[in-house]
C-alpha positions, 0 to 999 in steps of 0.5 A: 211249383211241385205237383202231385199226379195221381194215375192209374196203372204204372207203365200202361198206355191207356187213355188216363195214363197217356194224358198224365205222362203227356201233362207231366212232361209239359209241367217238367219243360216248365221247371215244375217238379212232378210226382206220379203215383200209379198202381203196380204190382210192387212198390217201386220208385223211378226217377228222372230230372224234375220227374218222379213215378211211384208205383204203388202195390195195393196190399189186400188184407181181405181174402179174395174168397169174400169177393168185395168188388174193387178192394184193391182200388180203395187200398191203392186210393188209401196208400197213395194219400198216404204216400202223398204225406211222405213225398209232399207238401205239393203246390197242387194235387191233380187226380185223374179218374176213380183213384182219389176218394182219400186224397178227396175225402182228407184233403187239406188246403192244397189246391185240388184239381180232377180230370174226369176221362168219363163217368162210371155213373154213365157206364152203369146206366148203360149196363147196370153192373153192381160190381162197377158201383164202388167206382161211382162213389170215388168219382162221386166225392172227388167231384164234391170235393175238388176245386176245379173238375176238368172234364175231357168232353162237353159230354162228360161235363153234362154227366158230372152235373147230372149224376154227381151234382157237380156245379157247372160253375167249377167244371171246365172242358179241355178234350184230351190231345195227341202228340202230332210229332210222334203221331204223323203221316208217313208214306202208305207204301212203306208203312204197309212194308213195315207191317207186312201188309199187301200193297193192293188192297183197301183196309179199314183200321180197328184198335182196341183191347175191349172188343165188346165195349168197342164193338169189334163185332160191329166193325168186322160185320161192316167190312164183311158187307163192304164191297171193297174194304178188309179190316185190320185189328190192332189190340187183339189176337184171332184167326184170320177168317173172311176179310179180317186180319188180326194183327195182335198187340204191337209196338207203338211204331208199328200202330202208327204204321198201321195207322198210315197203312190204313185207308179209314178208321172204324170206331163204333164204341159204346161209350167213352169220354173222349178217346185217344185212338181216333185222336192218333188216327186224325194225326196220321191223316186217317178218316174216321167213322165214330160212333155218337157215344165216342164223343169225337163228334164234338170235334170232327164234322160229318164229311170232312173228317169222316162221319159220326154214326148214331147207331150200332147198325153195321150196315151204317158203317159199311156205307160209309166205308164204301163211300170214302174209299170208293171217292179217291178225291173224298179220301185225299180230302179228309186225310188233309182235314183229319191231320189239319184238325188233329194240329189243333189239339196238339198236346202243347195246346191242351196242356197249356189248358191246364197250365193256365188252370194251375196258375189261377189255383195258385193265385187264389191260394195265395189270395187266401193266405 
């Protein structure tokens, strides 16, 4: 079998790219050849056994002064479609997000699977930013033209039906997974030594690169009001003021240490499809405080692995921070239950669900032929 994966940005470790990487690795272990197309500043090819990463540069033929929103995204979409003709044929084309408009428009009989990691229509509903409208149409066309749409959460499934008119019968819900071998609990004292943290404090952890969308200000205000916790901020730089400590951008190994060094995760995001950060935290045995908009509430249970908070009020987060940290037994029990839950969402388990869809698509194609 030969599979085409259409990803986001090359050498970037965001949610889409993480999913593509894990699914590709799983497919390769099953003897499948995988070509991954990803956006880059320059064209390149990196090949390993049965896996090829093709960097695609989005040439801008229109001067920037004209300010056409996301023109580069469309150019990337077009060049990917052309390159699939050169490197194919493929048995399956697997697109992700808003990177597949021309692949969808000009598709042939090759089975076409789309994974939606959220919807721009929902983002537009929240922000009304007209610059994001071009993304909406790339998703809508892909939703209409694909054979199967995979939603990363039940909430995203409902968005596909509501905003894009995608038939419910062709939508499968597969939650994102986590690498439970890589993201695993380590000794808290050793973890704190690795990232140079004092041993005598309690910490809430915030991880992200978009402070507005992920409500960093809410996390800061919540810990400022807390009587027992400081805040560790990973992914952002800033001045250490009050009870907030900025660790900046750190390596993956240091991130794993940060998960184990902290006492809980605070994730008050405005909107996500099904984010990776809470999954990684759970895998490291870290109780999580998540917003209702994160959709992680589809798998965690209040008071078991953490809490789902249906407001952006810092006081609501502060109350749960103090409740968890001040109850040693509750904290330990939540840590155990968090790891147990994450094991159910290992990438082996989640990728196998995709693998079954691949086989079904090929079987249906064989019947048609």
